[in-house]
Biotite code that builds the C-alpha atoms (Angstrom):
import biotite.structure as struc

atoms = struc.array([
    struc.Atom([-0.022, -0.095, 0.084], chain_id="A", res_id=1, res_name="MET", atom_name="CA", element="C"),
    struc.Atom([2.776, 2.447, 0.952], chain_id="A", res_id=2, res_name="LYS", atom_name="CA", element="C"),
    struc.Atom([4.795, 1.701, -2.264], chain_id="A", res_id=3, res_name="THR", atom_name="CA", element="C"),
    struc.Atom([1.668, 2.114, -4.458], chain_id="A", res_id=4, res_name="THR", atom_name="CA", element="C"),
    struc.Atom([1.159, 5.563, -2.922], chain_id="A", res_id=5, res_name="PHE", atom_name="CA", element="C"),
    struc.Atom([4.627, 6.736, -3.252], chain_id="A", res_id=6, res_name="THR", atom_name="CA", element="C"),
    struc.Atom([4.708, 5.286, -6.924], chain_id="A", res_id=7, res_name="LEU", atom_name="CA", element="C"),
    struc.Atom([1.317, 7.264, -7.522], chain_id="A", res_id=8, res_name="LEU", atom_name="CA", element="C"),
    struc.Atom([2.763, 10.367, -5.933], chain_id="A", res_id=9, res_name="LEU", atom_name="CA", element="C"),
    struc.Atom([6.129, 10.324, -8.106], chain_id="A", res_id=10, res_name="VAL", atom_name="CA", element="C"),
    struc.Atom([3.816, 9.884, -11.262], chain_id="A", res_id=11, res_name="LEU", atom_name="CA", element="C"),
    struc.Atom([1.776, 12.488, -10.272], chain_id="A", res_id=12, res_name="LEU", atom_name="CA", element="C"),
    struc.Atom([4.687, 15.030, -9.529], chain_id="A", res_id=13, res_name="SER", atom_name="CA", element="C"),
    struc.Atom([6.186, 13.967, -12.909], chain_id="A", res_id=14, res_name="ALA", atom_name="CA", element="C"),
    struc.Atom([3.321, 14.695, -15.026], chain_id="A", res_id=15, res_name="SER", atom_name="CA", element="C"),
    struc.Atom([2.861, 17.766, -13.516], chain_id="A", res_id=16, res_name="LEU", atom_name="CA", element="C"),
    struc.Atom([6.385, 18.681, -14.003], chain_id="A", res_id=17, res_name="THR", atom_name="CA", element="C"),
    struc.Atom([6.136, 17.710, -17.911], chain_id="A", res_id=18, res_name="PHE", atom_name="CA", element="C"),
    struc.Atom([2.909, 19.379, -18.465], chain_id="A", res_id=19, res_name="SER", atom_name="CA", element="C"),
    struc.Atom([4.753, 22.765, -17.509], chain_id="A", res_id=20, res_name="GLN", atom_name="CA", element="C"),
    struc.Atom([5.798, 25.009, -20.478], chain_id="A", res_id=21, res_name="VAL", atom_name="CA", element="C"),
    struc.Atom([9.029, 27.003, -20.429], chain_id="A", res_id=22, res_name="LYS", atom_name="CA", element="C"),
    struc.Atom([7.919, 30.414, -21.690], chain_id="A", res_id=23, res_name="PHE", atom_name="CA", element="C"),
    struc.Atom([11.293, 32.011, -20.950], chain_id="A", res_id=24, res_name="ASN", atom_name="CA", element="C"),
    struc.Atom([9.943, 35.517, -19.816], chain_id="A", res_id=25, res_name="THR", atom_name="CA", element="C"),
    struc.Atom([12.954, 36.337, -17.765], chain_id="A", res_id=26, res_name="GLY", atom_name="CA", element="C"),
    struc.Atom([10.929, 36.113, -14.621], chain_id="A", res_id=27, res_name="SER", atom_name="CA", element="C"),
    struc.Atom([10.211, 32.700, -13.008], chain_id="A", res_id=28, res_name="SER", atom_name="CA", element="C"),
    struc.Atom([7.153, 34.243, -11.309], chain_id="A", res_id=29, res_name="GLU", atom_name="CA", element="C"),
    struc.Atom([5.696, 35.247, -14.652], chain_id="A", res_id=30, res_name="LEU", atom_name="CA", element="C"),
    struc.Atom([6.340, 32.034, -16.235], chain_id="A", res_id=31, res_name="ASP", atom_name="CA", element="C"),
    struc.Atom([4.639, 30.176, -13.401], chain_id="A", res_id=32, res_name="ALA", atom_name="CA", element="C"),
    struc.Atom([1.508, 32.804, -13.721], chain_id="A", res_id=33, res_name="ASP", atom_name="CA", element="C"),
    struc.Atom([1.503, 32.073, -17.596], chain_id="A", res_id=34, res_name="ILE", atom_name="CA", element="C"),
    struc.Atom([1.695, 28.235, -16.991], chain_id="A", res_id=35, res_name="ASN", atom_name="CA", element="C"),
    struc.Atom([-1.383, 28.464, -14.635], chain_id="A", res_id=36, res_name="ILE", atom_name="CA", element="C"),
    struc.Atom([-3.103, 30.648, -17.534], chain_id="A", res_id=37, res_name="ILE", atom_name="CA", element="C"),
    struc.Atom([-1.965, 28.036, -19.958], chain_id="A", res_id=38, res_name="ASN", atom_name="CA", element="C"),
    struc.Atom([-3.550, 25.098, -17.930], chain_id="A", res_id=39, res_name="THR", atom_name="CA", element="C"),
    struc.Atom([-6.561, 26.979, -17.386], chain_id="A", res_id=40, res_name="ASN", atom_name="CA", element="C"),
    struc.Atom([-7.265, 27.799, -21.096], chain_id="A", res_id=41, res_name="ALA", atom_name="CA", element="C"),
    struc.Atom([-6.842, 24.199, -21.979], chain_id="A", res_id=42, res_name="LYS", atom_name="CA", element="C"),
    struc.Atom([-10.058, 23.359, -20.019], chain_id="A", res_id=43, res_name="SER", atom_name="CA", element="C"),
    struc.Atom([-12.384, 25.454, -22.219], chain_id="A", res_id=44, res_name="ASP", atom_name="CA", element="C"),
    struc.Atom([-10.177, 26.669, -25.124], chain_id="A", res_id=45, res_name="LEU", atom_name="CA", element="C"),
    struc.Atom([-13.219, 27.984, -26.966], chain_id="A", res_id=46, res_name="SER", atom_name="CA", element="C"),
    struc.Atom([-14.158, 30.143, -23.865], chain_id="A", res_id=47, res_name="LEU", atom_name="CA", element="C"),
    struc.Atom([-10.674, 31.310, -23.544], chain_id="A", res_id=48, res_name="PHE", atom_name="CA", element="C"),
    struc.Atom([-10.467, 32.405, -27.170], chain_id="A", res_id=49, res_name="LYS", atom_name="CA", element="C"),
    struc.Atom([-13.845, 34.457, -26.858], chain_id="A", res_id=50, res_name="LYS", atom_name="CA", element="C"),
    struc.Atom([-12.602, 35.983, -23.591], chain_id="A", res_id=51, res_name="ASP", atom_name="CA", element="C"),
    struc.Atom([-9.366, 37.067, -25.183], chain_id="A", res_id=52, res_name="LEU", atom_name="CA", element="C"),
    struc.Atom([-11.215, 38.301, -28.215], chain_id="A", res_id=53, res_name="SER", atom_name="CA", element="C"),
    struc.Atom([-13.257, 40.459, -26.087], chain_id="A", res_id=54, res_name="ALA", atom_name="CA", element="C"),
    struc.Atom([-10.759, 41.539, -23.601], chain_id="A", res_id=55, res_name="GLU", atom_name="CA", element="C"),
    struc.Atom([-7.984, 42.672, -26.389], chain_id="A", res_id=56, res_name="PHE", atom_name="CA", element="C"),
    struc.Atom([-10.904, 43.563, -28.992], chain_id="A", res_id=57, res_name="SER", atom_name="CA", element="C"),
    struc.Atom([-9.370, 41.348, -31.455], chain_id="A", res_id=58, res_name="VAL", atom_name="CA", element="C"),
    struc.Atom([-11.093, 39.142, -33.960], chain_id="A", res_id=59, res_name="SER", atom_name="CA", element="C"),
    struc.Atom([-11.420, 35.348, -33.216], chain_id="A", res_id=60, res_name="LEU", atom_name="CA", element="C"),
    struc.Atom([-9.776, 35.045, -36.607], chain_id="A", res_id=61, res_name="LYS", atom_name="CA", element="C"),
    struc.Atom([-6.790, 36.625, -35.612], chain_id="A", res_id=62, res_name="GLU", atom_name="CA", element="C"),
    struc.Atom([-6.884, 34.608, -32.463], chain_id="A", res_id=63, res_name="ILE", atom_name="CA", element="C"),
    struc.Atom([-7.350, 31.368, -34.334], chain_id="A", res_id=64, res_name="ASP", atom_name="CA", element="C"),
    struc.Atom([-4.436, 32.394, -36.607], chain_id="A", res_id=65, res_name="TYR", atom_name="CA", element="C"),
    struc.Atom([-1.979, 32.907, -33.656], chain_id="A", res_id=66, res_name="MET", atom_name="CA", element="C"),
    struc.Atom([-2.918, 29.099, -32.403], chain_id="A", res_id=67, res_name="PHE", atom_name="CA", element="C"),
    struc.Atom([-2.362, 28.067, -36.124], chain_id="A", res_id=68, res_name="SER", atom_name="CA", element="C"),
    struc.Atom([1.522, 29.016, -35.574], chain_id="A", res_id=69, res_name="LEU", atom_name="CA", element="C"),
    struc.Atom([1.410, 26.203, -33.139], chain_id="A", res_id=70, res_name="LYS", atom_name="CA", element="C"),
    struc.Atom([1.631, 28.564, -29.986], chain_id="A", res_id=71, res_name="LEU", atom_name="CA", element="C"),
    struc.Atom([0.233, 27.406, -26.600], chain_id="A", res_id=72, res_name="GLU", atom_name="CA", element="C"),
    struc.Atom([-2.538, 29.431, -24.931], chain_id="A", res_id=73, res_name="PRO", atom_name="CA", element="C"),
    struc.Atom([-0.088, 31.204, -22.841], chain_id="A", res_id=74, res_name="GLY", atom_name="CA", element="C"),
    struc.Atom([2.108, 32.197, -26.076], chain_id="A", res_id=75, res_name="ASP", atom_name="CA", element="C"),
    struc.Atom([-1.238, 33.730, -27.572], chain_id="A", res_id=76, res_name="VAL", atom_name="CA", element="C"),
    struc.Atom([-2.009, 35.799, -24.340], chain_id="A", res_id=77, res_name="TYR", atom_name="CA", element="C"),
    struc.Atom([1.670, 36.897, -24.080], chain_id="A", res_id=78, res_name="LEU", atom_name="CA", element="C"),
    struc.Atom([1.181, 37.874, -27.819], chain_id="A", res_id=79, res_name="SER", atom_name="CA", element="C"),
    struc.Atom([-1.811, 39.969, -27.242], chain_id="A", res_id=80, res_name="LEU", atom_name="CA", element="C"),
    struc.Atom([-0.418, 41.387, -23.686], chain_id="A", res_id=81, res_name="GLU", atom_name="CA", element="C"),
    struc.Atom([2.900, 42.715, -25.294], chain_id="A", res_id=82, res_name="ILE", atom_name="CA", element="C"),
    struc.Atom([1.170, 43.987, -28.476], chain_id="A", res_id=83, res_name="GLY", atom_name="CA", element="C"),
    struc.Atom([-0.959, 45.954, -25.929], chain_id="A", res_id=84, res_name="LYS", atom_name="CA", element="C"),
    struc.Atom([1.762, 47.307, -24.157], chain_id="A", res_id=85, res_name="ILE", atom_name="CA", element="C"),
    struc.Atom([4.330, 47.871, -27.079], chain_id="A", res_id=86, res_name="THR", atom_name="CA", element="C"),
    struc.Atom([1.136, 49.152, -29.576], chain_id="A", res_id=87, res_name="GLY", atom_name="CA", element="C"),
    struc.Atom([2.474, 46.368, -32.030], chain_id="A", res_id=88, res_name="ASN", atom_name="CA", element="C"),
    struc.Atom([-0.507, 44.240, -33.538], chain_id="A", res_id=89, res_name="LYS", atom_name="CA", element="C"),
    struc.Atom([-0.809, 41.088, -31.692], chain_id="A", res_id=90, res_name="PRO", atom_name="CA", element="C"),
    struc.Atom([-0.324, 38.799, -34.745], chain_id="A", res_id=91, res_name="THR", atom_name="CA", element="C"),
    struc.Atom([3.150, 40.755, -35.456], chain_id="A", res_id=92, res_name="PHE", atom_name="CA", element="C"),
    struc.Atom([4.243, 39.759, -31.771], chain_id="A", res_id=93, res_name="VAL", atom_name="CA", element="C"),
    struc.Atom([3.258, 36.202, -32.406], chain_id="A", res_id=94, res_name="ALA", atom_name="CA", element="C"),
    struc.Atom([4.828, 35.967, -35.759], chain_id="A", res_id=95, res_name="GLU", atom_name="CA", element="C"),
    struc.Atom([8.093, 37.458, -34.352], chain_id="A", res_id=96, res_name="THR", atom_name="CA", element="C"),
    struc.Atom([8.013, 34.914, -31.447], chain_id="A", res_id=97, res_name="TYR", atom_name="CA", element="C"),
    struc.Atom([7.262, 31.928, -33.852], chain_id="A", res_id=98, res_name="ASN", atom_name="CA", element="C"),
    struc.Atom([10.368, 32.787, -35.867], chain_id="A", res_id=99, res_name="LYS", atom_name="CA", element="C"),
    struc.Atom([12.773, 33.214, -32.717], chain_id="A", res_id=100, res_name="ASN", atom_name="CA", element="C"),
    struc.Atom([11.044, 30.670, -30.076], chain_id="A", res_id=101, res_name="ARG", atom_name="CA", element="C"),
    struc.Atom([14.564, 29.483, -29.089], chain_id="A", res_id=102, res_name="SER", atom_name="CA", element="C"),
    struc.Atom([15.270, 33.300, -27.666], chain_id="A", res_id=103, res_name="LYS", atom_name="CA", element="C"),
    struc.Atom([12.147, 33.033, -25.333], chain_id="A", res_id=104, res_name="GLY", atom_name="CA", element="C"),
    struc.Atom([9.678, 35.527, -24.472], chain_id="A", res_id=105, res_name="TRP", atom_name="CA", element="C"),
    struc.Atom([11.879, 37.449, -22.571], chain_id="A", res_id=106, res_name="GLY", atom_name="CA", element="C"),
    struc.Atom([14.333, 38.417, -25.483], chain_id="A", res_id=107, res_name="ALA", atom_name="CA", element="C"),
    struc.Atom([11.236, 38.946, -27.806], chain_id="A", res_id=108, res_name="ILE", atom_name="CA", element="C"),
    struc.Atom([9.768, 41.456, -25.235], chain_id="A", res_id=109, res_name="ALA", atom_name="CA", element="C"),
    struc.Atom([13.093, 43.190, -24.918], chain_id="A", res_id=110, res_name="LYS", atom_name="CA", element="C"),
    struc.Atom([13.548, 43.357, -28.966], chain_id="A", res_id=111, res_name="ASP", atom_name="CA", element="C"),
    struc.Atom([10.027, 45.161, -28.938], chain_id="A", res_id=112, res_name="LEU", atom_name="CA", element="C"),
    struc.Atom([10.863, 47.744, -26.285], chain_id="A", res_id=113, res_name="GLY", atom_name="CA", element="C"),
    struc.Atom([9.715, 45.860, -23.084], chain_id="A", res_id=114, res_name="ILE", atom_name="CA", element="C"),
    struc.Atom([12.935, 46.005, -20.911], chain_id="A", res_id=115, res_name="LYS", atom_name="CA", element="C"),
    struc.Atom([13.344, 43.734, -17.523], chain_id="A", res_id=116, res_name="PRO", atom_name="CA", element="C"),
    struc.Atom([12.356, 45.724, -14.532], chain_id="A", res_id=117, res_name="GLY", atom_name="CA", element="C"),
    struc.Atom([10.417, 48.682, -16.645], chain_id="A", res_id=118, res_name="SER", atom_name="CA", element="C"),
    struc.Atom([7.062, 49.822, -15.773], chain_id="A", res_id=119, res_name="PRO", atom_name="CA", element="C"),
    struc.Atom([5.938, 48.010, -19.165], chain_id="A", res_id=120, res_name="GLU", atom_name="CA", element="C"),
    struc.Atom([7.581, 44.723, -17.715], chain_id="A", res_id=121, res_name="PHE", atom_name="CA", element="C"),
    struc.Atom([6.050, 45.223, -14.341], chain_id="A", res_id=122, res_name="HIS", atom_name="CA", element="C"),
    struc.Atom([2.720, 45.987, -16.330], chain_id="A", res_id=123, res_name="GLU", atom_name="CA", element="C"),
    struc.Atom([3.155, 42.664, -18.192], chain_id="A", res_id=124, res_name="LEU", atom_name="CA", element="C"),
    struc.Atom([3.590, 40.913, -14.860], chain_id="A", res_id=125, res_name="LYS", atom_name="CA", element="C"),
    struc.Atom([0.876, 42.509, -12.922], chain_id="A", res_id=126, res_name="GLY", atom_name="CA", element="C"),
    struc.Atom([-1.788, 41.885, -15.690], chain_id="A", res_id=127, res_name="ASP", atom_name="CA", element="C"),
    struc.Atom([-0.640, 37.950, -16.080], chain_id="A", res_id=128, res_name="SER", atom_name="CA", element="C"),
    struc.Atom([-1.157, 37.928, -12.106], chain_id="A", res_id=129, res_name="LYS", atom_name="CA", element="C"),
    struc.Atom([-4.795, 39.590, -12.652], chain_id="A", res_id=130, res_name="ASN", atom_name="CA", element="C"),
    struc.Atom([-5.544, 37.430, -15.439], chain_id="A", res_id=131, res_name="LYS", atom_name="CA", element="C"),
    struc.Atom([-4.692, 34.366, -13.368], chain_id="A", res_id=132, res_name="LYS", atom_name="CA", element="C"),
    struc.Atom([-6.577, 35.169, -10.484], chain_id="A", res_id=133, res_name="SER", atom_name="CA", element="C"),
    struc.Atom([-10.076, 35.890, -12.447], chain_id="A", res_id=134, res_name="LYS", atom_name="CA", element="C"),
    struc.Atom([-9.496, 32.546, -14.040], chain_id="A", res_id=135, res_name="SER", atom_name="CA", element="C"),
    struc.Atom([-8.908, 33.864, -17.641], chain_id="A", res_id=136, res_name="ASN", atom_name="CA", element="C"),
    struc.Atom([-12.312, 35.967, -17.634], chain_id="A", res_id=137, res_name="LYS", atom_name="CA", element="C"),
    struc.Atom([-10.728, 39.398, -18.010], chain_id="A", res_id=138, res_name="SER", atom_name="CA", element="C"),
    struc.Atom([-7.611, 41.581, -17.369], chain_id="A", res_id=139, res_name="GLY", atom_name="CA", element="C"),
    struc.Atom([-7.483, 44.717, -15.285], chain_id="A", res_id=140, res_name="ASN", atom_name="CA", element="C"),
    struc.Atom([-7.875, 47.074, -18.292], chain_id="A", res_id=141, res_name="GLY", atom_name="CA", element="C"),
    struc.Atom([-4.333, 48.779, -18.017], chain_id="A", res_id=142, res_name="ASN", atom_name="CA", element="C"),
    struc.Atom([-3.273, 50.482, -21.157], chain_id="A", res_id=143, res_name="ASN", atom_name="CA", element="C"),
    struc.Atom([0.327, 50.501, -21.689], chain_id="A", res_id=144, res_name="GLY", atom_name="CA", element="C"),
    struc.Atom([2.835, 52.922, -22.763], chain_id="A", res_id=145, res_name="ASN", atom_name="CA", element="C"),
    struc.Atom([5.569, 50.714, -24.289], chain_id="A", res_id=146, res_name="GLY", atom_name="CA", element="C"),
    struc.Atom([8.013, 52.237, -26.359], chain_id="A", res_id=147, res_name="LYS", atom_name="CA", element="C"),
    struc.Atom([8.873, 49.310, -28.561], chain_id="A", res_id=148, res_name="GLY", atom_name="CA", element="C"),
    struc.Atom([9.149, 49.004, -32.557], chain_id="A", res_id=149, res_name="ASN", atom_name="CA", element="C"),
    struc.Atom([5.390, 49.863, -33.800], chain_id="A", res_id=150, res_name="LYS", atom_name="CA", element="C"),
    struc.Atom([4.640, 47.586, -36.796], chain_id="A", res_id=151, res_name="LYS", atom_name="CA", element="C"),
    struc.Atom([1.117, 47.171, -37.809], chain_id="A", res_id=152, res_name="LYS", atom_name="CA", element="C"),
])
């Protein structure tokens, strides 16, 4: 009985470890928050897409396009949030990430004008916490003033 319980515990912790996605934002706290968003989104992807569409005022077609790039729900969320903060189109942010996945989100955000420790970075972290706490229903409505490269 004791060995069965131990084995079950090991398998459970291994599955949780392997289900985590490395978002490489440059902040372990933000990575953890995005993983929670990612996990919650997968429980009802259709609702998640609708919520993102409404919250960020983008079409479901744009959301679906980002998913067609084989992005995780957390990646799509980051594309939308970084786009909002920097003034870039979310699809541009998603395409930029898709072409440079090996660099990670932290490098992409930096390339687009969100420096580690900047007010924009803290806004990104704050929005992810708010999004996570509201079970992906809506963000806090902050409007970013990022100074990244604006491409439309």
